[in-house]
C-alpha positions, -999 to +999 in steps of 0.1 A: +000+000+000+014+035-008+002+064+012+013+100+009+014+125+036+012+163+030+023+186+058+046+215+059+064+204+090+084+171+090+120+159+101+143+177+110+117+205+122+111+205+160+074+212+160+051+187+176+032+180+144+063+174+123+078+152+149+045+131+152+042+127+115+079+116+112+071+088+137+040+079+120+055+076+086+086+057+097+066+034+118+042+026+090+073+016+069+091-004+096+063-022+114+035-023+087+055-026+056+040+002+036+054+024+010+053+060+024+059+093+007+058+127+025+055+159+007+069+185+031+085+219+033+121+229+038+130+230+075+129+264+090+160+262+112+181+232+102+197+246+071+194+231+036+186+195+029+181+176-002+149+181-023+143+144-024+158+118+001+150+085+015+152+083+052+144+053+074+124+040+043+103+072+039+106+090+007+107+127+014+099+152-012+108+189-001+086+214-018+106+245-025+093+274-005+104+302+018+119+295+053+113+330+068+109+337+105+075+323+115+072+347+144+060+375+120+030+372+100+045+379+065+070+352+072+043+327+080+021+336+052+049+334+026+061+301+041+026+287+038+018+298+004+051+290-014+049+256+003+014+250-007+020+261-044+050+237-048+034+210-029+004+211-051+024+205-082+045+178-065+015+159-056+004+158-092+037+143-102+043+115-077+035+079-084-003+072-079-012+066-041-038+043-026-046+072-002-036+108+002-034+122+038-035+159+045-028+175+079-036+211+087-001+228+083-010+249+066-049+248+067-052+250+028-030+220+022-059+196+019-065+210-015-032+196-027-038+162-010-074+160-025-061+169-060-035+144-058-060+116-047-084+125-075-056+122-100-045+088-089-079+074-081-070+069-045-088+079-014-085+113+007-081+113+044-081+146+063-064+147+097-076+177+117-047+186+139-063+221+144-098+235+136-098+266+113-107+294+112-110+293+151-074+288+155-065+316+133-079+339+157-046+335+176-028+355+150-023+389+168-008+407+139-034+398+114-071+397+114-093+394+084-129+384+083-126+376+044-097+351+053-116+335+082-147+329+060-125+314+033-109+290+060-143+281+073-156+271+038-122+252+032-126+233+063-162+224+059-153+214+022-126+189+035-149+174+061-173+168+034-149+156+005-128+132+028-133+095+027-124+095+065-117+124+090-093+118+117-095+139+149-074+142+179-100+137+206-137+134+216-138+173+223-126+180+189-151+156+173-179+174+191-167+206+177-167+195+142-200+176+144-219+203+164-202+234+148-192+223+113-218+198+103-193+170+100-207+134+097-199+115+127-200+082+109-171+092+088-148+103+117-124+084+138-107+097+170-070+088+172-050+105+199-015+117+198+012+098+215+045+098+233+069+071+242+075+065+278+106+045+273+123+078+262+111+098+290+117+078+322+146+092+344+150+100+380+144+135+392+170+159+407+191+152+377+219+172+362+194+194+344+178+204+377+212+212+393+224+230+362+193+254+363+191+259+401+160+237+404+172+210+427+155+211+461+125+232+447+090+222+440+091+226+401+061+237+382+068+234+345+053+246+312+074+228+284+071+232+247+059+261+226+055+294+244+029+308+219-004+324+211-026+294+220-017+290+257-030+313+284+004+320+301-001+355+314-022+338+341+009+316+351+029+349+359-002+361+379-002+329+398+035+332+404+031+367+418+007+353+443+031+326+451+062+349+454+067+342+491+067+306+488+105+301+484+105+265+475+081+269+445+096+276+410+076+282+379+097+271+350+091+278+312+111+254+290+110+263+252+107+291+228+079+308+208+063+340+199+053+351+233+085+341+252+102+376+250+070+393+262+065+368+291+101+371+301+100+410+300+068+410+322+084+386+348+114+407+349+095+440+352+072+423+380+104+411+400+093+375+398+124+357+411+104+325+412+100+323+375+127+307+354+130+307+316+152+278+301+157+278+262+142+251+239+157+216+247+163+191+219+140+160+218+169+139+230+172+159+261+134+159+269+137+132+296+164+152+316+141+185+315+109+166+322+125+146+352+133+180+367+095+188+370+072+178+398+041+187+381+033+204+347+010+232+334-013+227+304-033+257+292-053+272+264-067+305+258-104+307+264-125+296+235-100+272+220-108+240+239-117+213+214-101+234+184-066+224+196-056+194+215-023+200+234+000+173+224+023+178+253-003+160+276+008+127+262+046+135+268+036+144+305+019+111+309+047+091+294+072+108+318+049+096+347+041+132+357+009+148+370-003+182+355-026+211+362-050+218+334-060+255+332-085+249+304-121+251+298-143+220+306-146+208+267-110+198+266-094+165+261-067+174+287-095+179+312-113+146+305-079+126+307-071+145+342-104+134+355-108+100+340-073+088+351-068+108+384-036+122+370-044+159+370-061+188+387-083+212+368-087+249+373-106+276+355-085+289+326-080+324+338-082+323+375-048+330+389-059+324+425-073+290+417-040+280+399-019+294+428-040+276+454-038+243+434+001+246+431+005+252+469-017+225+477+003+201+456+034+213+468+025+204+504+012+170+495+043+149+481+022+116+484-006+129+463+018+142+436+036+107+434+002+089+434-009+111+404+024+105+386+017+067+389-018+072+375-003+092+347+022+066+337-006+040+337-027+062+316+001+067+291-002+030+280-036+039+265-018+065+242+013+044+234+030+052+201+027+016+187-010+014+197-020+048+182+000+041+150-016+006+147-050+025+148-039+048+119-027+016+099-062+001+104-080+031+095-061+038+064-065+002+054-102+001+058-105+034+038-086+019+008-105-013+009-139+003+012 
């Protein structure tokens, strides 16, 4: 079976969607014996790579496009448009596929996958990583009702045209069925994943000592520091906890909002807030081991339109988390169903500070929640989720 994925981000890009697609594509080759092609973009920060290459059995086609700084709207827009144009042409030239799979980076890339599937007589699968135009409201430097209407029409078109729609959770499925008119009979929930074998190390490690975290109760936000998270409330909670000498609020990663948050923490004299640069994926186990609990947050109104993939890495590391998210969220459902997290209102700094203070004073509860998290991670194991993808794609092709 030949499957072709369309997504701008892929190895060696470090974004979560690109890393997950890399694992999916390579495992379909290694463990399911498929032929896999990925039509992706040039990496944004890793320098030049060959336009076509074979890596771990996956044929990678790099659609030529710009690699401008994505922190600015013009850079993001040009990266998206140039990738889409060249990916569309590349999709019409590849060997016919049994199924073409479009993700949502960028949200218009489904048009290229749909055209490629129609040309080859194959099937079209739409993987809704994010829901548009709702996610487009995060872009603070560009707002266009015209663009949002166009994205909404496109999203609805993909939901109707796809032979199967894959969503990341039940909350996203509800959003698409209730808000976009998607047919629930053609939808499948497949969660993202992480690998516990790569994230299990003891705490109080070299990373903790290096960054002055040893001996402290560490509350960590790891990953992208961007527009989708509600991180100002974390600084507000840190201000309420400034007299709790043992507690440290730690941001690990980079993103469009890091500099603003760092400046705000400095202006407010928040000595209990620590910013640490992005850590390569190979170092995740060390940074995750330094945390006692994690923070998972989304801006109000985004629950179900985005599913934070970091939740699965937190579970795989055997760590509990605080979900500062609205009720209609996969993270909230996981926290409550498995007893591995605490839920607080998304913009309530006092509730967040109280939850952190309570957990810092109850190590036995934190340890038990960590054990529950590790047990829950088995449900979202990498091999299990990728096997579901293989089953779903096979069913679509044989239907």
